[in-house]
N, C-alpha and C positions, 0 to 999 in steps of 0.2 A: 547459826554457826559449830563447823567441826571442831573439836577439842582432841588437840595432839599432843600428848606426852613423852617428851625424850625422857626415857626410863632410865635411870644407873641403875637400881635394885640393892642401894646399899642403907636403906632401911628397914625399922622392925616389917616385916609382911603385916601383922596383924594390925597393924595402926598405919599404913599407907591409903591416905585415900586415894591416891592415882591407879591402884590395885582396883581399887571399891569401883570406881568410876567404870573401870573397862569390864568387870565381871557385871555392872548391866547396861554394859553398851553403853556408857555413854562418853567415853573417851578412848581414843584410841591410843596403844601402850607402841613404841616403838623403843629396839635396844638398841640404835647404834644411830649416829648422825645424818649417815648416808639413806637412811629411810626417813626420816623421819622429811615431810615436805614442808617448804614454807607456807608459814603467816606471820600473824602476828605474835612474835616472840618477848613473852614474859621475863624480864629480864632486870633483877634488882639493881641492876648497876648500869643501867642503860642510862644514855644522856638527858632522854627525852621524856616525859611522863603520858601515860595512858590518856588520851581524850576523846571527847565523840566523834572527832573528825577522825580518829583513826578508825573507822567504820566503813569507810567508803579506801582505805588505803589499797592501792596500786599494790599487788604483788603477795596481801595478804592469802588472796584466795576466799576469802570468809571462814579462815582457819583462825584460832587462835594454838599458839604452842605454846607450853610451859616444859621447864625443868624439872623432873625429880630430882635429886640428889642433894647430898648432905650442903649443909652451908659452906662448908672449907672447899669442896669444889665449885658449885655454881659459878663462882665468876669465871673462870678455864672455859668451861663447858658450854656456855652460855652464849660464849663468842662466835661459837662453832657453827649456831645453826642460822638458816638462811630468814632472813624475811626482816622488817624494820624492828627493830626491839625497842622494847617503851618498859616504863617501869610502872609501878601500880604506884601514887599517892599514900601521903599516908589511909593507914587502917591497921585495926586492931584486932589479932588473932581471937577466934572464939575456942580454938581446937584446944583438948583436954592437955596436950605437949605444951603450946607456946599460951595457955590461956593471960589475954590482956597486954600482951605482948606487939607492942608496935612495929611494922612490918614484917615481921616475923609468922608469915603465913603459908602455910599446908598450901598442898596443889588444889586439894578444890575449893580451898576459898583464898587464891589466886584469881583462878577460872569464875568463882562466881562474881569476883569484885569487877573484873575485868567485862564481863556481859554485864554486869549492873549500869558501869561508864558507859559500853556502849551500845544502850539502850535494848537490853534484854534480858528484863525484871526475870518473868514468866520461867526462864532456862535457869538464870541462877536461884530461884526458888526451886526449878526440878533437882537440879544435882546434889544443892546443899538438904535435901529432901531425906537423902541416901543416909545423913550420918544424925544423929538422935541430939545433939549440938549445933546443928547447920543454922537452925532459926533463929540460934543468938549471935552466929555473924552479922545476918541483916540489919538484928533489933540493936546491935552496939555499933553498928556501922550506916544506920539508914539516916540520917544527917550530912555526912561527909558524901556518902555513896550518891544521894538523892544532887546535891551540890556539882559534886563531881560532873555527872549525868547534863546538868544544866548547862555547863561549860560549853564555849565554841573550841579551847585549842588549848594545845600544852603547856602556852604560859599562864590563861586562865585556872587552870588545875592544879597551876604550881603556887598560884598567889593565893588560891582558897586553902588550901592545903598549908601555904607559911600561915593561917590564922588558929587552925588547929596547933601546931609549932610551936608558936611563937606565944600563947596562952600558959 
């Protein structure tokens, strides 16, 4: 799957996982919404959760699109991107800025979580391998990622997520 980032550039360039992925040719950065191709848009405000059923989503073109911007502008910016919008289910951040915080993933963690749910475990490991803490993301989230990847659709993913949120 191709990885594309609608890049706002409003964060610390030294800590930006999207920029690092681009340096290794693992993702393509786009400075405008117009140049960002359609794909499965990782949108924390979407009504539907990402599930394995989205792997065959028409209109995704085999692409995942993430928005790399401040959390303060994420909701507004995400609505401008073309493609089916999906939220990631409960996952815990492993990056040094948000370690241990649920739902506060950086761009590479969002991509890795999506890839794992969509059945691309090796690709998730490849992109996380560029970060010294990357393996920790998969270790912290091993069980939920495995369970989400075994779901049929978004409603199944929500049911599994509820078990973690209600615990």
